[in-house]
C-alpha positions in Angstrom: 12.6 -10.4 0.8 11.0 -7.9 -1.6 7.7 -9.9 -1.9 7.5 -9.9 2.0 8.0 -6.2 2.1 5.4 -5.6 -0.4 2.9 -7.8 1.3 3.4 -5.9 4.6 3.0 -2.5 2.8 -0.2 -3.6 1.1 -1.6 -4.9 4.5 -0.7 -1.5 6.2 -2.4 0.4 3.4 -5.5 -1.8 3.4 -5.9 -1.0 7.3 -5.3 2.7 6.5 -8.1 2.5 3.9 -10.5 0.9 6.5 -10.0 3.8 9.0 -10.0 6.5 6.3 -6.4 7.6 6.3 -5.9 7.0 2.5 -8.4 7.1 -0.3 -10.3 3.8 -1.1 -8.6 1.9 -4.0 -5.1 3.5 -3.3 -2.5 1.3 -4.7 0.7 1.5 -2.8 2.6 -0.8 -5.2 1.7 1.4 -8.2 2.5 4.5 -6.2 6.1 3.0 -5.4 6.6 2.1 -9.1 5.9 5.8 -10.1 8.4 7.2 -7.5 11.3 5.2 -8.8 
């Protein structure tokens, strides 16, 4: 379950990078680790 969620989040952030919503190279997994 966690791996599926992580894959979906990474896909969402990859699309956001392509349209310029988040900086290129932004790592959502690393960000989530730092929040916990």
